[in-house]
C-alpha positions as a printed NumPy array, in Angstrom:
array([[-44.939, -74.894,  50.67 ],
       [-48.904, -75.843,  50.275],
       [-49.556, -72.839,  48.229],
       [-50.016, -73.721,  44.543],
       [-52.   , -71.484,  42.21 ],
       [-54.716, -73.428,  40.421],
       [-58.326, -73.442,  39.932],
       [-59.522, -77.127,  40.983],
       [-62.522, -78.599,  41.271],
       [-62.89 , -78.864,  44.815],
       [-64.847, -82.212,  44.881],
       [-62.075, -83.522,  42.651],
       [-59.211, -82.065,  45.018],
       [-61.09 , -83.505,  48.111],
       [-61.896, -86.899,  46.595],
       [-58.663, -87.459,  44.706],
       [-56.584, -85.245,  46.417],
       [-54.907, -84.26 ,  42.877],
       [-55.919, -81.227,  40.84 ],
       [-56.827, -83.06 ,  37.62 ],
       [-58.703, -80.042,  36.21 ],
       [-55.203, -78.15 ,  36.146],
       [-54.506, -79.16 ,  32.714],
       [-57.971, -77.606,  31.708],
       [-57.976, -74.434,  33.821],
       [-54.222, -73.344,  34.133],
       [-53.868, -69.625,  33.217],
       [-50.761, -68.031,  31.574],
       [-47.823, -68.686,  33.58 ],
       [-46.668, -64.895,  33.466],
       [-47.761, -61.448,  33.131],
       [-45.595, -58.361,  32.36 ],
       [-41.881, -58.266,  32.608],
       [-39.893, -61.119,  34.043],
       [-39.937, -61.062,  37.887],
       [-36.033, -61.15 ,  37.751],
       [-35.811, -57.932,  35.786],
       [-38.147, -56.205,  38.226],
       [-36.304, -57.063,  41.392],
       [-32.705, -56.801,  40.208],
       [-32.149, -53.389,  41.379],
       [-32.401, -54.672,  44.907],
       [-29.19 , -55.001,  46.872],
       [-27.798, -55.823,  50.144],
       [-28.452, -59.008,  52.209],
       [-31.457, -61.014,  51.853],
       [-33.811, -61.15 ,  54.67 ],
       [-33.462, -64.522,  56.081],
       [-31.717, -66.028,  58.832],
       [-31.244, -69.396,  56.971],
       [-27.527, -70.544,  55.874],
       [-29.062, -72.61 ,  52.885],
       [-31.528, -72.697,  50.345],
       [-33.391, -75.835,  50.675],
       [-35.634, -77.443,  48.288],
       [-39.269, -77.487,  49.087],
       [-40.374, -80.931,  49.696],
       [-43.314, -82.816,  50.514],
       [-46.042, -81.525,  53.176],
       [-45.87 , -83.802,  55.964],
       [-49.68 , -83.759,  56.338],
       [-50.338, -85.118,  52.677],
       [-52.443, -81.822,  51.766],
       [-51.222, -80.862,  48.425],
       [-47.982, -78.764,  48.83 ],
       [-44.874, -78.785,  50.806],
       [-44.397, -77.086,  54.415],
       [-42.881, -73.431,  53.474],
       [-41.092, -71.456,  51.166],
       [-37.626, -71.908,  50.619],
       [-35.375, -69.207,  51.804],
       [-32.281, -67.587,  50.371],
       [-28.542, -68.212,  51.378],
       [-26.906, -65.74 ,  53.63 ],
       [-23.223, -65.116,  54.391],
       [-23.623, -65.691,  57.797],
       [-26.121, -67.148,  60.311],
       [-27.074, -65.128,  63.545],
       [-27.565, -66.795,  66.936],
       [-30.762, -65.292,  67.01 ],
       [-32.593, -63.941,  63.813],
       [-32.743, -60.318,  63.387],
       [-36.351, -58.855,  63.359],
       [-36.851, -56.059,  60.881],
       [-37.347, -52.395,  62.62 ],
       [-40.597, -52.217,  64.444],
       [-43.588, -51.416,  62.154],
       [-46.934, -52.336,  62.636],
       [-47.481, -56.034,  61.636],
       [-49.581, -56.718,  58.373],
       [-52.829, -57.905,  59.707],
       [-54.934, -58.651,  56.469],
       [-54.319, -59.091,  52.466],
       [-57.224, -58.311,  49.898],
       [-56.794, -58.238,  46.308],
       [-60.107, -57.033,  45.252],
       [-59.596, -58.28 ,  41.49 ],
       [-59.019, -61.884,  42.705],
       [-61.445, -61.733,  45.649],
       [-58.716, -62.474,  48.052],
       [-59.417, -61.011,  51.702],
       [-57.413, -63.064,  54.407],
       [-56.068, -62.469,  57.67 ],
       [-52.142, -62.306,  58.045],
       [-50.048, -63.906,  60.611],
       [-46.437, -63.112,  61.453],
       [-44.115, -66.146,  60.671],
       [-40.838, -67.048,  61.128],
       [-38.537, -70.387,  59.897],
       [-39.161, -73.93 ,  60.126],
       [-36.158, -76.357,  61.136],
       [-35.62 , -77.25 ,  57.499],
       [-35.026, -73.737,  56.82 ],
       [-38.337, -72.935,  55.02 ],
       [-40.507, -70.265,  55.659],
       [-43.305, -71.159,  57.902],
       [-46.77 , -71.045,  56.365],
       [-49.799, -70.695,  58.542],
       [-51.696, -74.389,  58.625],
       [-55.058, -72.901,  58.301],
       [-55.287, -72.484,  54.293],
       [-57.318, -69.559,  54.881],
       [-54.86 , -67.391,  56.346],
       [-51.547, -66.162,  54.807],
       [-47.984, -65.752,  56.599],
       [-45.734, -62.486,  56.625],
       [-42.267, -63.254,  56.822],
       [-41.216, -61.273,  60.011],
       [-37.661, -61.098,  59.872],
       [-38.201, -58.955,  56.594],
       [-39.332, -55.592,  56.141],
       [-43.057, -55.103,  56.765],
       [-45.354, -53.733,  54.033],
       [-45.002, -49.925,  54.271],
       [-40.843, -50.052,  55.372],
       [-38.905, -47.376,  53.174],
       [-36.949, -50.154,  51.62 ],
       [-36.719, -53.757,  51.061],
       [-39.382, -56.839,  50.005],
       [-42.593, -57.684,  52.358],
       [-42.964, -61.185,  51.576],
       [-46.335, -62.96 ,  51.97 ],
       [-46.916, -66.406,  51.358],
       [-49.807, -68.949,  51.595],
       [-51.372, -72.335,  50.836],
       [-53.353, -72.705,  47.917],
       [-55.145, -75.833,  49.152],
       [-55.457, -78.815,  51.305],
       [-57.009, -82.474,  51.069],
       [-59.354, -81.488,  54.004],
       [-59.716, -77.756,  54.117],
       [-59.996, -77.116,  50.405],
       [-58.795, -74.537,  48.606],
       [-56.673, -71.892,  50.388],
       [-56.344, -68.116,  50.287],
       [-54.023, -68.019,  47.826],
       [-55.545, -70.042,  45.029],
       [-56.592, -67.536,  42.723],
       [-52.889, -66.048,  42.614],
       [-51.993, -67.256,  39.446],
       [-54.826, -65.209,  37.538],
       [-53.205, -61.807,  38.807],
       [-52.79 , -59.345,  36.457],
       [-50.428, -56.291,  35.997],
       [-52.222, -53.194,  37.248],
       [-54.073, -55.264,  39.939],
       [-54.591, -53.542,  43.325],
       [-53.274, -54.744,  46.474],
       [-54.215, -53.538,  49.896],
       [-52.519, -54.668,  53.395],
       [-53.779, -53.544,  56.643],
       [-51.819, -53.325,  59.983],
       [-52.154, -53.838,  63.249],
       [-52.406, -50.478,  64.118],
       [-55.306, -49.632,  61.551],
       [-53.134, -48.389,  58.794],
       [-52.572, -49.523,  55.277],
       [-50.801, -49.373,  52.324],
       [-51.947, -49.937,  48.415],
       [-50.012, -51.622,  46.088],
       [-49.946, -51.98 ,  42.357],
       [-48.97 , -55.504,  40.689],
       [-46.16 , -55.177,  38.565],
       [-45.335, -58.557,  37.369],
       [-46.271, -62.085,  37.795],
       [-44.063, -65.223,  36.905],
       [-44.209, -68.971,  37.459],
       [-41.034, -70.559,  38.522],
       [-39.533, -74.156,  39.01 ],
       [-38.85 , -74.364,  42.729],
       [-35.302, -74.753,  41.747],
       [-34.943, -71.3  ,  40.104],
       [-37.261, -68.82 ,  42.065],
       [-34.717, -65.811,  42.571],
       [-35.266, -66.146,  46.588],
       [-32.217, -63.455,  47.281],
       [-33.681, -60.884,  45.337],
       [-37.288, -61.659,  46.762],
       [-36.294, -61.433,  50.095],
       [-34.049, -58.514,  49.788],
       [-34.038, -56.388,  52.546],
       [-32.524, -53.142,  50.847],
       [-33.6  , -51.825,  47.577],
       [-36.951, -50.099,  46.409],
       [-39.878, -51.136,  48.683],
       [-41.896, -54.098,  47.306],
       [-44.718, -56.616,  48.306],
       [-43.828, -60.192,  47.239],
       [-46.864, -62.596,  46.905],
       [-45.837, -66.53 ,  46.932],
       [-47.763, -69.681,  46.385],
       [-47.186, -73.239,  44.561],
       [-48.014, -73.528,  40.939],
       [-47.694, -75.933,  38.146],
       [-48.213, -79.493,  37.929],
       [-49.295, -81.46 ,  40.852],
       [-46.849, -84.008,  41.526],
       [-48.866, -87.153,  43.173],
       [-46.025, -88.964,  44.329],
       [-44.45 , -86.388,  46.544],
       [-47.977, -84.813,  47.148],
       [-46.534, -81.021,  46.137],
       [-46.371, -78.946,  43.358],
       [-43.958, -78.428,  40.668],
       [-43.717, -74.622,  40.465],
       [-43.657, -71.55 ,  42.645],
       [-45.744, -68.647,  41.414],
       [-44.344, -64.914,  42.425],
       [-46.374, -61.585,  41.921],
       [-44.316, -58.627,  42.656],
       [-46.297, -55.33 ,  43.49 ],
       [-44.942, -51.699,  44.159],
       [-46.306, -48.918,  46.178],
       [-48.93 , -46.847,  44.92 ]])
């Protein structure tokens, strides 16, 4: 997924394509309790039609990240993915403390089983086969690119600076809004992200924000880690 979490000098990113300022600007990798503990109470099937995990691979456009968010395994793959019960789709994500203010698109699944991420790095994707923000249970998942060699920094680029207690607002297509408070932020290697819990359809309502982080791997033009932020309704 083209969604890291670093603060890089835009000129360096565009000229070199590698976030060399990362080591100088990298924020703390976590805040609050471990994400796995926060989401451990969730139960039931993951909100994914994907039959397997799938590693996040390099972005075919060479933009500094992979093409999607890996999805958790499920016990069976339906012929047609089940869309979550109808609620107004989210249309905007705002995190005032970070300066994030981005339109949200409903997205699905790539052929490789990864969650689709909008090509436009200024936009964020909502996983439409899972709960919508404001659903009575389960995790609503939003993910976005952190940067692009041509487009520059993405909407989710400040996500690694999220602090416990930060407020998150999500506006929906009907004009309603939900407010969330961050309870945990953690950086994982892409192989160790607790995907099944993060994409859970049941359990307490949560908002999950995902982007990339960690070192930039120039050989595959992708980031080594994912940053995960979990928020609960206010």
